C-alpha positions as CSV (number, residue, x, y, z in Angstrom):
1,M,-196.1,5.2,56.1
2,K,-197.1,7.6,53.8
3,K,-198.8,6.1,51.0
4,R,-202.3,5.8,50.2
5,R,-202.3,1.8,49.6
6,Q,-200.1,1.6,52.8
7,F,-202.9,2.9,54.4
8,L,-205.3,1.1,52.9
9,A,-204.0,-2.4,53.0
10,L,-204.5,-1.8,57.0
11,T,-207.6,-1.0,56.4
12,H,-208.6,-4.0,54.3
13,Q,-206.2,-6.8,55.9
14,G,-204.9,-5.3,59.2
15,R,-206.3,-5.4,63.1
16,R,-207.6,-3.0,65.0
17,I,-207.6,-2.0,68.4
18,V,-210.3,0.9,69.4
19,G,-209.5,3.2,72.6
20,T,-210.6,6.4,73.9
21,G,-209.0,8.5,71.8
22,L,-207.4,6.7,69.1
23,V,-208.0,3.7,66.8
24,M,-204.5,1.5,66.2
25,Q,-204.8,-0.5,62.7
26,Y,-201.6,-2.6,62.7
27,L,-200.5,-5.4,60.1
28,P,-197.1,-7.6,60.0
29,N,-194.5,-6.8,57.7
30,R,-191.3,-8.4,56.7
31,L,-189.1,-5.0,57.6
32,P,-186.9,-4.7,60.5
33,A,-188.3,-1.9,62.0
34,A,-191.9,-0.8,62.8
35,R,-193.4,1.9,60.2
36,V,-196.2,4.6,61.7
37,G,-198.9,6.9,60.0
38,F,-201.1,9.3,61.1
39,T,-204.7,10.0,60.5
40,I,-206.7,12.9,62.0
41,T,-209.7,14.1,59.7
42,K,-211.2,17.4,58.7
43,K,-214.4,16.2,61.7
44,I,-211.4,16.9,64.6
45,G,-210.6,20.6,63.3
46,G,-209.0,23.0,61.3
47,A,-205.7,22.7,60.1
48,V,-203.8,24.0,63.0
49,V,-205.9,21.7,65.2
50,R,-205.0,18.6,63.1
51,N,-201.0,19.6,62.9
52,R,-201.4,19.9,66.9
53,I,-202.3,16.2,67.3
54,R,-200.2,15.0,64.6
55,R,-197.4,16.9,66.5
56,R,-198.6,15.3,69.5
57,L,-198.9,12.1,68.4
58,R,-195.6,12.1,66.9
59,E,-193.9,12.9,69.9
60,A,-195.9,10.2,71.6
61,V,-194.2,7.3,69.4
62,R,-191.0,8.7,69.4
63,L,-191.0,8.4,73.3
64,S,-192.2,5.2,73.0
65,A,-190.3,2.2,74.2
66,G,-193.0,-0.3,73.4
67,F,-192.9,1.0,69.6
68,A,-188.8,0.6,68.8
69,A,-189.2,-2.7,69.9
70,L,-192.3,-3.8,68.3
71,G,-190.4,-4.3,64.9
72,G,-191.7,-5.5,61.8
73,C,-195.1,-4.0,61.3
74,D,-197.2,-1.6,59.9
75,I,-199.2,0.8,62.3
76,A,-201.6,3.3,61.4
77,I,-202.8,5.7,64.7
78,I,-206.3,6.8,63.9
79,A,-207.0,10.1,65.9
80,R,-211.1,10.6,67.0
81,R,-212.8,13.6,68.4
82,D,-212.1,12.4,72.0
83,I,-208.3,13.6,71.6
84,L,-208.9,16.7,72.0
85,E,-209.8,16.7,76.0
86,M,-206.8,14.5,76.5
87,T,-203.6,15.3,78.1
88,F,-199.9,14.2,76.7
89,D,-199.2,11.9,79.0
90,Q,-202.9,10.4,79.0
91,I,-202.0,9.9,74.7
92,R,-199.1,7.9,75.6
93,A,-200.3,5.9,78.3
94,E,-203.3,4.6,75.7
95,L,-200.5,4.2,73.0
96,E,-198.3,2.1,75.2
97,K,-201.7,0.0,76.3
98,M,-202.4,-0.3,72.5
99,V,-198.7,-1.5,71.9
100,R,-198.9,-3.8,74.2
101,Q,-201.9,-5.5,73.0
102,I,-200.1,-5.8,69.9
103,K,-197.3,-7.9,71.3
């Protein structure tokens, strides 16, 4: 997901799951595959920090089997400040836990 209106639809109509370092918003759609978007605000850090977190989240989603089986859903992953202290394995585990709550 890249368009602002898609993120706004998730904010207004979607459901929310809150974790330690992440917030996940989701909304069913009529597409065969899940669409995932990321939000990392300037409160977390500068451009280098935000891009590093975005790369880590993108890779964790790519490696996660839960997202592949989740078809037909728009998902926005919002990073919180606590994500800076999390390891990659902790991020993956939290994402998997959140995806299981969607199903």
